[in-house]
N, C-alpha and C positions, 0 to 999 in steps of 0.2 A: 145499183138500179141501172142506170143504161144501155149496159150489157146485155141485160135478161128484156131489151124492152123488142119485140119482130117490126115495128112499123118502123120501114125504115128512114121515113118522112120524120118521124117524130126522131130517131135514134139521131138524125141530120142538124134537126134543131137542138138537142143535148147539146153535142159537139159543138156545135156555131156558138152558141152560147158559151160553156165550157171557158172556150178558145179566149171571146171577147174578156169574162173576166178573170181568165189566167195573165191576158194582156193587161189588163188595168191594174192586178196583181203583181205588176214583173217578174212574171213567168211563164212571155207564153210562147219561148222556144222552148221549153220542157216539155209542154202543154202539146205542142206540134207533131214533136218527137212523136209524144203515146198515140194523139190519136192518126196517126199516118196507114195503120190499117182498116180505118174505118171508110177508108174513097170518098170522102167527102167533096160534094159540088161544092164549085164557087156561086156567091148568090152575087145575080146582077149588080143590086141596091149597095152591099159591100164592096164590091168591086167600084163604085162609084164615089162611093163615099174616101176609099180609099184614094185614085186618081186626085180627087177634088185636097184632100191632104196634103198630098203630095206635089198637087201646085199651089196651093199656100205656100209648103214648106219653102219650094224654089223662086217665090214672090218674095218672105220674108228677108230670105238670104241677098237677096239682090238690094235689100233698102238697105 
């Protein structure tokens, strides 16, 4: 379905959602490799969430 989508924005949304669900299912690496050709853009919001999660993980590791 996603491969036939001509709207670039919608394709990016499909790919982003696929990565989120793949990560939750423990298949993130496989999906990231498959989606490399899609020229995905990075979401500022997602990058912020990742930075927050990394900071929390570092803080938790210190305790």
